[in-house]
N, C-alpha and C positions, 0 to 999 in steps of 0.2 A: 671549705664547705663540708667535706666528709667528716673532718674532725669535729666540727660544730654539731652536725647531726648526731654523731655518736655520743657527744656529751649530753645532748638533749634526751636521747633514748636512755642513757645511763641514769640521768636524773630521774626520769619517770620510773625506771625500775626500782631505784632506791625508795622513791615515794611509795610505790605499791608494796614494797617489802615492809615499810613501816605500818601501812594500813593493815596488812595481813596480820602483823603481830598484835595490833590493837584488837583486831577481830577475834583472834584466838583468846584474848583476855575478856571479851564480853561485849563491848560496844554500848550504844545508847538507843533509846526509844524516842520516836517522834513525839509521843504523848507528853514528854517532859516539856515541850515547847508549844505545842498546838493541840487544840481540841479536835479539829478536823482539817483535812487537806483536800483542796479542790483543784482540778485541772481542766481547763477548756482547751480543746485541741481543734484547730481549724486548718484544713488543708485543701487546696484547690488545684487540680490538674486540668479539669475540663470546664471551661468557662462557657457562659451563654453565647458570647462572641468567640467563636472557635479560633480566631486569629490570636487569641491570648493564651491558648492552651500551653501547659507545661508537662514535663515528663515525670518528675520525681517528688513533687510537693506532697502528694498523698502518701507516698512511701515514707517520707520523713515524718508526717503526722502520725501514721500508724506505729512507726517505731518509737516515737516519743510517747504516744499513748500507752504502749506496752510497758515502757520503762516506768512511767509514773504510776501505772496500775500496780506494778510490782512493788513500788515504794509505798503503797497503801493509800493513794489518792482516789477520791471519787472522780470519775471521768465523765465528761460530757463532750462529745465530738460532733463537729459539723464538717462534713466532707463533700466536696464537689457541689452538686445542685442544692444541698441543704445549707450551704454557706452563703446565703443571700444577705444583703445589707440588713433587711428587716429581721431575719432570724438571728443574726449576730447581735444586733443592738437589743432586740427583745430579750434574748438570753442574758446578756451581760448587764443591762440596765434595769431589768424588771424581774425576770424569772429567778435568776441565781441569787440576787441580793436578798430575796425573801427567805432563803435557806442558809445563807452563810452567817456564821456567828462572829462575834467580836474577837474571839481568840483563834480564829481560823486563818489559813493561808490560801491564796489563790494564785495559780500560775495560768497565764494565757499564752498559748503557743500558736503562732501563725506561720504557715508556710504557703506562699503564693506570691502574687505580684505586689510590688510596692511602687509608688510613684512620687515624684517631687514637683511641687508647683511653686511659681514665683509670683508674689503679690505685687501690686503696682508700686509699692514703696521699696521694692527690692528684697524684702524678707521672703524666706522660703517656708513652705508649709508642706507637710507630708501626708500621704494617703495610703491606706490599705485598699486593695482592689478586690471586692467580693465577687461571687459567682455571677451576679446579674449586673455587673458593671457595663455601662454603655460607653463605647469608644468611637469617636469620630475623628480622631487624630492620633498621631504616633505618641504613645505615652511611655514606651519601654526604653529605658536608657537615656531619656532626654528630660529636660526641664520644661514643664508646661506653664504657659502664661495664664494666670488666673486673675481676671479683672474683678470678679466679685465672688467671694468664697461661697456664700449661701447658694447663689444661683448655679455655681459650678457643681457643687455637691448634688443639687437637685437634678442637674442635667446628666451627670455621670454615674450617680449612685455610689460614688466612692465613700470610704469611711475616713474622715479627717481627724486631725489631732484634737479638734474641739470635741468630736464624738468620743474619742478615747478618754479625754478629760472627764466627760460626763460619766463614763463607766467607772473611773477611779473615784469620783465623788459619791456614787451611789453604792459601790461595793463596800460592805461593812467589814471586810476581812482586815485583820491586823497587818498582814503583809501581802502585798500584791507585786508580782513579778511578770512583766511582759517579756516574752522571748520571740523575736521577730526574725524569721529566716526569709527575707525578701530582698530583692534588688532595691537600692536606694533606701534601705531601712534605717540608715543613720540619721534620717530626718528627725528621729525622736530624741534629739538633743534637748536637755533641759532649757537651753537658751531659747530654742524654738518653742518649746512647750510653754514656757513662762509667757512668751510674747502672745501666743494664741490664747492662753487662758486668762490673760489680763484684760483683753477687750475683744468683743466680737467684731466681725467685719462691719464697718460702718460706724462703730463706736456706740451702738444703741444699747449694749448691755455690758456693764462693768462686772468683772469677776476677780477673785483673789488670785494672785500669782502663786506658783507652787510653793515658794518659801513661806507663804502666808496661809496656806490651805488648812492648817490646823491638824493635819493627819498625824502629826507627831504627838498630838495631845488627845484627840477624840476619834473614835471609830464608830461606824454603824449607827446604832440608835442613840448615841450620845454618851454611852458608858465610858468613863475615863479609863485609860490604860493605867494600871497600878504603877505608881512611881517606886523607885528603889531608894529607900531611905538610907542614910549613912549607917544606921545601926544594923540594917539587914543586908547591905551590899556584900559584906564579907562572906555571907553564907550562900551566895549565888555564884554560879560559874559565870565566866565571861560571856558564854553563849546565852545564858539565861538573862543576863543584863541587856545584851543586844536585842534579844527577841522580845523583851518586855515593852519596847517602843515600836510604834507603827512605822511603816515605810511603804513607798511605792518605788520600785526599781525597774530599770529597762535594760535589756541586753539585746543587741541587734547583730545581725550576721555581717554587716559591713558598714562603712562610712557612707554618708550621703553622696550619691553619684556613683558608687561602686556597684558593679554587677557581681552577684554571688555565683560561686562556682559549683558545679555538680560533677560527680565521678562515681562510677561503680554503683549506680542505683540510688544514691543519696546526695543531698547537698553536703558539701564538705563541712560547713558549719555544724549541721545537725549530726553528722557522723562523729565529729569530735565532741559535740555536746553530750552525746550518749555515753561516750567513754569517760568524759569528765564527771558525769553524774554517777557512774559506776564506781568512782573512787580516785581517778587520776587527778582530779582537781583538789584533792585533800592535801594541800601543800605542806601542812605541818604534821600530818599523820595522826590527828586526834579524833578521827572518825566523825568529824563535822565539816561539811563543805558550806562555807558562807557564799552568798551570791557574789561577793567581791572576789573570793578565791576562784570561783567558777569563771568569772570574767578575766582575772589575771592569767589563768591557765589558757583560756581560749584566745586571748589577745596575743599570747606567745606562740601557740601551736597552729592556729588557723592560717595566719599569713604564710607560714612555712609550708603547710600542707597544700594551700592553694597555689603557691609558686611552684612547688614540685609537681603537682598534678596537671595544672593548666597553664602555668607561666603567667598567671594574672595576679593582680593585687587584691587582697581582701582583708580588711582589718576590723574585727568586731568592736563595737562601741558599747560602753557600759556607763550608766549614770544613775544617780539617785534623784528621782523627781521630787520627792518630799519625805519628811520624817527623818528620824535619827536611828531607826532600827535596822535590822538586817535579816533577810530571809535566809534560812539554813536548810540543808538537806543532810540526811543520814544515808550514806551509801549502803546498798543492799548487803554488801559483805560485812558491814559493821553492825548489823542488827545482833542483839545478844543471842548467845547460844541457848537453846531451850533443852529441857530434860529429854525430850523425844529425839533431839539431834544426836544425843549420846547413846542411843539404843540401837542395836541392830534391827533391821526390818524383819517382819514376820513372813513366813511362807504363805503364799497365796494358794490355799488348799484347792480352791475351785480350778485354778490353772492346771493342777496335776491331772485333771480329767479331760483336758483339751487336746486337740490334735497337735498343737504347737509344743506340748511338753516333750513328746518323744518323736514327733514327726510321723506318727503311725499311719495316718491316712495319705501321707505323701511317700510312703514306702519305708519310713523309718530312717532315723539319722545313723550315719556311720562315723562321721567325725565333724560335728558342728563346731567350727573353729572361729567364726566371727558372726556378730549380730549387729543389726542396725534397727533403730526405731524411728518411724516417720512422725510428722506432726499430728496425724490422726491416730497415733499409737498402733499403726500397722507394723508388724514385725517381719524383718527379713533375716533369714538364716543361711549363711554360706556353709555348705557341707563340702569340705575340701577333699574327701575321698570320693564322693559321688559327683564332684565337679558341677554342683547345682546350687542355685539360689532359690530357696523356698519362701513363699510369702504367706503370712497369716494375718487375719484381721485383729482388731483390738481385743476381741473375746477369745482369741486363740484358735479360731476356725481356719482350716486350710483353705487358701485361695487358689494358688497356682504355682507351678514352677516352669510350665511350658512357655509362658509368655516371654521369658528372659532369654531370647535368642540373640547372641552376640553378632551374628553376621560373619563370624570367623569360623574356621574349621575346628574340629574337635581337639586339635593340638594346642589350642588356646584355652587356658584354664582360669576361671574366676578366682581372684586371689585376695582382693580386699574391697571394701565398700565404704561409701559415705552418702549422707542424705543432705540434699540442698534445702534451702529455706522454703522453697515452694513444694517440697515433697518429692522432687526428682531423685532417683537413685543413680549414683555414679559407681561404676564397677571398674576396677583395675584388673586387666587380664594379663597373666603371665604368658610369655610367648614360647614358641619352639626355640631350639638352640640358635644362638647368634642373631637374635632379633631384639628389638626394643619392645617393651610392654606398651599396651594401649588402654585408654579409658573409653568406655562407652556409656552414654547417658540414656536412662529409661524414664519415661513418664511414670507417675504413680500407678497407672494401670498396666505397666509392663511393656507398653509399646515403645518403639524407638523415640528418643528425645533429641534435643539439640543443645549445642554448646557453642563456644567461640569458633569451633571448627566446622559448624554446621551440623547436619544430621549424622555424619559418619563418626569414625573413631578419632580420638585425640591421642597423639603420640609425642607431643612436645609443647613447650611454652615458647612465647615470642615467635610463633609461627615458624618453627623449625630450628630455632637456635639451640634448643636443649632437647635432646632425645631422651625419652624416659628409660629407666633401667629395666632389667628383666623382672625384678621383684621389688615391690614398693607398697607401703601403706598410704592411704589417702584420707584426707579430711577436708571439710569445707567450713569456713568460719561464718559469722553472722552476715558478712557482706559478700559471701559466696566467693571469696578468694580460695584458691586451691593450695593445700599443703601436701607435698609429696615427700614421704620419708623413703629415700633411696637406700634400701638395705644392701644393695650390691656394693656401693661405695661409702655407706654409712654417713650420709649427709642429708640435709633438708633443702627442698626447693619450694619456693612460693611464687605463684602466678596470680594475677588479678582475674576478675571475672571475664575480662576480654581476652585472656590468654597471654597477656604481656608478662614477661619475666620480671619479678620484683627483687627477689633476694635468694641467696644460697648460703648455707652455713654448715659447718661440721667441725667444731673447734678441735685443735690438736692438743689443747691443754688436758691433762689427765683427768681433772675433775669435771670437765665439760664435754668430753668427747663421747661419741656413741660407741657402744660395744654390743653388737648383735641386737639392735633395737627391734622390739616386737609389738609395741603398743604406741598409739598416737591419739591425742585429743587436743581440741582447741576450745578455750572458754570464751565467754561473751566479751572479754576485753581484747581478744586476739592473742592472749598468751598461749603458748604451745607447750604441751606436756608430752614427754617421751618416756616410755618404759625401756630403760636401759638394761635389757634383760641379762646380757652377759656381765654387766657391772652390778647387778642385783640392787638397782635403785631407780629413782625417778629424776629426770632432768626437766627444767623449766626454762623457756626462752621467750623473749619478745623480739621477734625477727632474729637478727644475728646476735643479739645480746643474751648471754647466759645470765640467769637470775639465780642468786644464791637462795637456797631453801633449807628447810630443816630435815628433809628426808635423809636417812642414813643410807650410804652406799655400801652396805655390808650384808654378806650372806649369813643366814642363820634362821632358827626356828622361833626365837623370841618375838614378842609382839611387834617391836619396832623394826625388825629385820625383814629382809625379803629373800626369797629363793626363786630366781628366774621369773620375775613379774612379767606379765604379757599385756592383757587388755587394760584400757583406761577409759574413764568417762568422767565428765564434769557436769554437775546439775546446774539449775538456774540460780542456786544460792552459792555457787562456786565451791561446793564440796566435791572432793576428788575421790573417785572409787577406783580401786586397783585390784586386778585379778592376780593374787600372789600364788602363781601356778603350782610350783612344787611344794608349797606349804598348804595347798588345798584349802584356801580361804579367800574371802573378799574383805578388803579393808577400806575404811572411809576416813578421809582426812580433811582438815581445813586446807585452804587453797595453796599454802606454801609448805605444807607438811609440818606446821607448828604443833598440831595436836592430832593424835589418833583418836577419832571420835568413837569408832566402833569397828568390830570385825566379827565375822561369823564363819562357821564351818565346824568340823569336828575338833574336839579339844586336842591340844598338843601337836597341832599341825599335821594331823594324820588324815588320810583320805577316808571317805565314808560314802554310803549309798542311800541313806535315809534322806527324806526331804529336808532341805536346809544344810546338808553336808555336800562335799564336793570331792571330785577326783580329777585333778589337773584341769581346773577351769582356765580356759584360754581367753575369754572375753567377758566384758561387762558393759551394760548400756543402761541409761536412765531415760524414762519417758520425758517428753518435752514439758509436761506440767510438773515434773519432779516428784511424782507420787509413787512410781513403781521402778524397781530395779530388776533388770534381766541379766541372767548369767548363763553363758555357754559352758555348761558343766560337761566338758568334752569327754573326759574319761568315763562318765556315766551315760554318755550318748543322750543327753536331754538338755532342754532349755528350762531353767527354773525362773519363776517370777516371785518377787518379794514386794510386800507393801510397806512403805515407810510409815512409821507410827506417828 
């Protein structure tokens, strides 16, 4: 089993390496295939009948919304009390079709309850359960007897397969993809779909089956999809030929009758879906993810993840309901490089007049060694000589340093920081001699916060099995897993958000080992970047697996060389920023070091004092919206801010 898991991880690493190379070469634009992209996001935690309440469906919906928004989709979301049967059907069958064009694509994502019913003749029919569902019997995890479909829907307010078919028939989009993260969501099998769409309950209304629906030929207002003639086919890519035909496709979290699994604040299916859309599902490395590739990846990885996390079975289902086309996605890392991506950012002149620039109103910086930026662009500066953490707002105004009291005596020193997705600040404190370090969590206002250890200090993973070292860098990923870079023993430790130990690594191979590591960052895929300071290079990992990159592990002053790199940051487009400390400059790369996009500082790797120049910068950070770059210009005792062009 261990060997199998390592093989899977290695395969994914190789896939991502191929994607990164394609990205460095340019990539594709969605406009080659679609006029406009739409995503309807539905998530329900809190139902009108509180006995149906869920914990993480809205988390999933918001995460998917953010991902599709990043990919350029127009978003319409219905969460909790807004996700009524009437609102969902009004949006999908009336409001949205008036705006969607014949060359558009539509994704409908649903996270909430699903249910399966059994008709008198033994056939199954599936339902989505909206906010205002009425429940007079046990519907979760069981099959419901449905004597009459029409009256059942009227009594329960459920959304049936027939309703879904109505949506498909009225939406004029060229491509429609339903993604359903719900228990029993496997009911949306084309066999079930064809049965229900071929005749209404009671046989009073005849309708075309999915294979006869004509969506492969006509969409929307009746405009025909252009066919590909023999003479023109050779001039189109395979993706263009596929996307020239219409289609309706369905991807579900599990088979009919399966309960979907949750862990670490998300459904396991949605968690893997996000990574798949980020590029992991690009199985041939061509920077195009087909819906079928998405399904192939998820059908491989979700059962393994569910089994590992909860011991349960969960197998995603994918099918084409109609048409011969295929919806495609361009991963964010594959969007073409733009001229502005190749330019260094410009100095934020207004920032040089703020308190955050030199820490003047907070008593002035002595050694600003580490910085962190919160979701609201509030800035935290760790001054390692003053043993203080200073907080500034998004405009650079001084907020406070007095609120960050550790509850420890003065022999404990703040050493490193990380920001959680909710804005909490995690601080690692270096101990007095012969003790283990501790992490203390603070709310965004500086008051004590909570973690898996409760309101007090954290000093281990797995509830005591692993004691923290005396010195460590910390980072939190998108799912709030903790990464701790143990500088004492030069190894990495990963714990989940519940404090359970996940992995530990520190390879003894010369090209993958840590040597005096002084920088740590985690990207949105969960890939880990380490500034291998003593080795004058950057390392990249996916948990225990070392990822081959294009960064040179060589000391020098030339553009592609490093001299004691320290701080690292990765922005929302997966550009990597490195504080090349002893070369007194900041460098910006693609995600695998394939291309040096820009660097800035004084010429010839010399230190300088003017705005935009550096003297031994120790850290770099990027705002959550990816628009600003912050630099701890340690030797000049200031924090500089730059605006990306």
